[in-house]
C-alpha positions as CSV (number, residue, x, y, z in Angstrom):
1,M,-77.3,-17.0,5.7
2,R,-78.2,-13.4,4.4
3,K,-75.4,-12.4,6.7
4,A,-72.8,-14.6,5.7
5,A,-73.4,-14.0,2.3
6,V,-73.2,-10.5,2.8
7,V,-70.1,-11.0,4.8
8,L,-68.7,-13.3,2.3
9,L,-69.6,-10.3,-0.6
10,F,-67.9,-7.7,1.4
11,A,-64.2,-10.4,1.1
12,L,-64.0,-11.4,-2.3
13,L,-64.3,-7.7,-2.6
14,A,-61.7,-5.9,-0.8
15,G,-60.2,-8.8,-2.3
16,A,-60.4,-8.1,-5.8
17,C,-59.7,-4.6,-5.0
18,S,-56.1,-5.3,-3.5
19,D,-52.7,-4.7,-5.4
20,P,-51.3,-8.0,-6.2
21,P,-48.3,-8.8,-4.5
22,R,-45.4,-6.7,-7.1
23,P,-43.2,-9.9,-8.8
24,P,-39.0,-9.6,-8.3
25,A,-37.8,-6.5,-10.5
26,F,-34.9,-9.8,-12.5
27,E,-35.7,-13.3,-12.7
28,D,-32.4,-13.9,-14.1
29,A,-28.3,-13.3,-12.6
30,R,-27.2,-11.2,-15.3
31,T,-30.0,-8.9,-14.9
32,L,-30.1,-8.7,-12.0
33,A,-25.8,-8.5,-11.9
34,D,-26.3,-5.7,-14.3
35,A,-28.9,-3.2,-13.0
36,A,-27.2,-4.0,-9.4
37,T,-23.7,-2.5,-11.0
38,A,-25.2,0.3,-13.1
39,A,-26.6,1.4,-9.5
40,T,-23.6,0.8,-7.4
41,K,-21.6,3.1,-9.9
42,S,-24.9,5.6,-10.4
43,G,-24.7,5.8,-5.9
44,G,-21.0,6.8,-6.1
45,S,-20.2,6.0,-2.8
46,A,-21.8,4.0,0.3
47,K,-20.6,3.4,4.4
48,F,-20.1,-0.7,4.7
49,A,-19.9,-2.9,7.4
50,T,-18.0,-6.8,7.1
51,D,-17.6,-9.4,8.9
52,V,-15.6,-11.7,7.7
53,A,-15.5,-15.8,9.0
54,V,-14.3,-18.2,6.8
55,G,-12.0,-21.2,8.0
56,S,-8.8,-19.6,10.4
57,V,-10.2,-16.5,9.1
58,R,-12.2,-13.7,11.4
59,S,-12.7,-10.2,11.0
60,K,-14.6,-7.4,11.3
61,G,-14.2,-3.8,9.7
62,H,-15.8,-1.1,8.6
63,G,-14.8,1.7,5.9
64,Q,-16.3,4.6,3.6
65,A,-15.6,4.3,-0.8
66,R,-16.1,5.6,-3.9
67,F,-17.9,3.1,-6.5
68,G,-17.2,4.3,-10.3
69,A,-16.0,2.7,-13.8
70,G,-12.2,2.4,-12.5
71,D,-12.8,4.5,-10.3
72,T,-13.0,2.6,-6.6
73,A,-11.3,3.5,-3.8
74,Q,-11.7,2.7,-0.2
75,V,-10.5,3.3,3.3
76,M,-11.2,1.0,6.0
77,T,-10.2,-0.2,9.4
78,T,-9.9,-4.1,10.1
79,D,-9.1,-6.6,12.9
80,F,-7.8,-8.9,10.2
81,I,-4.7,-9.4,12.1
82,G,-5.9,-9.4,15.6
83,E,-5.6,-6.0,16.0
84,P,-7.0,-2.4,14.7
85,M,-5.2,-1.7,10.8
86,E,-5.9,1.1,8.3
87,L,-6.1,0.0,4.3
88,R,-6.3,2.3,1.7
89,A,-7.4,1.1,-1.8
90,V,-6.6,3.6,-4.4
91,A,-5.4,4.2,-7.4
92,G,-4.9,0.6,-8.3
93,K,-2.2,0.4,-4.8
94,L,-3.6,-0.9,-1.8
95,Y,-1.4,0.3,1.0
96,A,-1.4,-1.5,4.7
97,K,-1.0,0.6,7.4
98,V,2.0,-1.2,9.1
99,P,1.3,-2.2,12.9
100,E,4.4,0.4,15.5
101,G,5.9,-3.0,16.8
102,S,7.0,-4.0,12.9
103,R,7.9,-1.7,11.1
104,D,11.5,-1.6,11.6
105,E,11.1,-5.3,10.0
106,V,8.4,-4.5,7.1
107,G,8.1,-1.1,6.4
108,A,11.8,0.6,6.8
109,G,10.7,2.2,9.7
110,K,8.1,3.8,7.6
111,P,3.6,3.9,9.3
112,W,2.5,2.6,6.1
113,I,3.3,-0.4,2.7
114,V,2.0,-1.0,-0.1
115,V,0.5,-4.6,-0.3
116,A,0.0,-6.5,-3.3
117,A,-0.9,-10.2,-3.6
118,D,2.4,-11.5,-5.7
119,G,4.7,-8.6,-3.8
120,T,8.3,-10.0,-2.7
121,D,8.4,-8.5,0.9
122,P,7.6,-9.8,3.7
123,F,4.8,-8.2,4.8
124,S,2.8,-9.3,1.6
125,Q,4.5,-12.7,1.3
126,V,1.8,-13.5,4.1
127,L,-1.1,-11.4,3.9
128,G,-1.0,-9.9,0.7
129,G,-3.6,-12.8,-1.3
130,N,-6.1,-12.3,1.8
131,L,-6.0,-8.0,2.1
132,T,-6.2,-8.1,-1.4
133,Q,-8.7,-10.6,-1.5
134,L,-10.9,-8.7,1.9
135,T,-11.1,-5.5,-0.3
136,A,-12.2,-6.3,-3.1
137,Q,-15.0,-8.1,-1.4
138,N,-15.9,-4.2,-0.5
139,D,-16.5,-3.7,-3.1
140,P,-20.3,-5.1,-4.5
141,A,-19.5,-4.8,-8.3
142,H,-16.5,-7.7,-7.1
143,T,-19.8,-10.1,-5.5
144,L,-22.0,-8.9,-8.7
145,G,-19.4,-9.9,-11.4
146,E,-19.3,-13.3,-9.8
147,I,-23.5,-13.5,-9.7
148,R,-22.8,-12.9,-13.3
149,T,-20.7,-15.3,-14.6
150,A,-21.5,-18.3,-12.5
151,G,-24.8,-17.2,-10.9
152,T,-28.7,-19.1,-11.3
153,I,-31.1,-17.3,-9.2
154,V,-33.3,-19.9,-6.5
155,A,-35.4,-17.5,-4.9
156,A,-37.0,-13.8,-5.2
157,E,-38.9,-11.6,-3.3
158,H,-40.2,-7.9,-1.8
159,G,-39.2,-7.3,1.9
160,R,-37.6,-5.7,4.3
161,L,-34.3,-5.2,5.7
162,G,-34.6,-4.0,9.2
163,N,-36.8,-1.2,8.5
164,V,-35.9,-0.1,4.6
165,P,-38.2,-1.3,1.7
166,A,-35.4,-4.2,-0.3
167,E,-35.5,-6.5,-2.8
168,H,-34.3,-10.4,-1.7
169,Y,-32.7,-12.5,-4.3
170,R,-31.0,-15.9,-3.2
171,V,-28.9,-17.1,-6.2
172,D,-26.4,-20.3,-6.2
173,L,-22.8,-19.3,-7.7
174,D,-21.1,-22.5,-9.3
175,L,-17.7,-22.4,-8.2
176,A,-16.0,-24.5,-10.8
177,R,-17.1,-21.2,-13.3
178,L,-15.7,-18.8,-11.4
179,G,-12.3,-19.9,-11.8
180,T,-9.5,-18.1,-9.7
181,D,-11.8,-14.9,-8.8
182,L,-12.9,-16.2,-5.5
183,P,-14.3,-15.1,-2.4
184,A,-11.8,-13.9,0.3
185,G,-10.6,-16.4,2.8
186,L,-10.5,-19.2,-0.2
187,P,-7.1,-20.2,-1.7
188,A,-6.9,-19.8,-4.9
189,D,-7.4,-24.3,-5.5
190,A,-10.1,-24.1,-3.8
191,A,-12.3,-24.8,-7.1
192,A,-10.4,-27.5,-8.1
193,R,-10.2,-29.1,-4.4
194,V,-13.8,-28.6,-3.7
195,G,-15.7,-27.6,-6.5
196,G,-19.6,-27.5,-6.0
197,K,-22.4,-24.3,-5.8
198,F,-22.4,-22.3,-2.6
199,P,-25.0,-19.7,-2.5
200,V,-25.1,-16.2,-1.8
201,E,-28.3,-13.2,-0.7
202,L,-28.4,-10.3,-1.8
203,W,-31.0,-7.6,-0.7
204,L,-30.8,-4.6,-3.0
205,D,-32.9,-0.9,-2.4
206,D,-35.6,0.9,-4.1
207,A,-33.0,2.1,-6.7
208,H,-31.1,-1.5,-7.2
209,R,-28.0,-0.5,-4.9
210,P,-27.2,-3.6,-2.8
211,L,-27.9,-2.8,1.0
212,Q,-26.5,-5.8,2.1
213,I,-24.4,-9.1,0.8
214,V,-24.0,-12.4,2.4
215,L,-22.0,-15.2,1.1
216,D,-22.2,-18.8,2.7
217,L,-19.7,-21.0,1.9
218,S,-20.4,-23.5,4.8
219,P,-21.5,-26.3,1.5
220,I,-17.8,-26.3,0.2
221,L,-16.1,-25.3,3.6
222,P,-18.1,-28.5,5.4
223,G,-17.1,-29.1,9.3
224,S,-16.4,-25.2,9.3
225,E,-18.0,-21.6,10.3
226,A,-18.1,-19.9,6.5
227,R,-19.5,-17.2,6.2
228,I,-18.9,-13.0,4.8
229,T,-21.3,-10.0,4.9
230,T,-21.4,-6.7,4.1
231,R,-23.3,-4.5,4.7
232,Y,-23.9,-0.7,2.8
233,S,-25.9,2.1,3.8
234,D,-25.7,6.0,3.5
235,W,-25.3,6.2,-0.5
236,G,-24.0,9.2,-2.2
237,T,-22.3,10.3,1.1
238,P,-19.4,12.4,-0.1
239,V,-15.7,10.3,0.1
240,D,-12.2,11.6,-0.4
241,V,-9.7,8.7,-0.3
242,Q,-6.3,9.6,-0.8
243,P,-2.9,7.7,-0.7
244,P,-0.7,8.0,2.1
245,P,1.8,10.8,2.3
246,P,5.0,9.7,-0.4
247,G,7.1,10.2,1.9
248,E,5.3,7.7,4.7
249,V,5.2,5.1,2.5
250,G,7.9,2.8,3.2
C-alpha cells in the first residue's frame, strides 16, 4: 500500500508540473484569416505545389509566387490541358505559353498569349475562366478572403504537418455567402444550383504563414472527387516573375 501511494504521488506531481496543451491561436474565422493574410504578405514569397481534382478537372502544378499588397505575382507549370503549360501572372495580367502546335491558331504564331476570363479570343473563351481561377487559387489570400467572408471554425489543434510543427484549423465555408468568388473548377452559378457548405483545412506555421490548404468540395458535388490541395514551402525565397517579352506575346 505504501509503495502504491508513493507511485501515485509521483504521478500526480509529474502531471502538475507538465505544461497544459496550448490552445490554438485563433477562435474565429475573421481573426484567423486576417492574421494569416498579414503573415502571407510579410513572408513575401514562397514555392507552391497544387493538386486539383474537381469534377472533370484534373491537374497538378508547381511554381513560385511573390505576395504583397497589390503586387502578387507567380509563375507556374501545370498539366491543366493534359500537357505541361507555363503560366505567368504579373502586373494584373495572366500569360499562358501556348502549345507549339496551337500557336498559329490562337497566338498569331507567338509563344505567349494574354488569357482573360472574359477574353474574346478562342483560347480565353475555352480556358480563360478556369485558368484565372486556378492561378487565383494559388494565392493564399484568395482562400483566406473566402474564410473571412463565409467561414466558421469548427475544429482547431496543434500538431505537425510532416516534420513541421503546425496549427491545424478546419473551417466550414458557406457557399451562398461567397457569391461568385468560388474555388477553381466550380462554375459561377454553382452557389445558386447546389448551395450548402464545404470544409477547408488550413495548416499554419509558427509565424501563421500557410503550409497547406485543402478545399474539400465533395459535399456540394456529390458523386465526384472534388478536392483542391495547395502546399507552400521555402517562405522568403527570392522570386523574380517577369512578363514575357512583348515581341513573344500574340
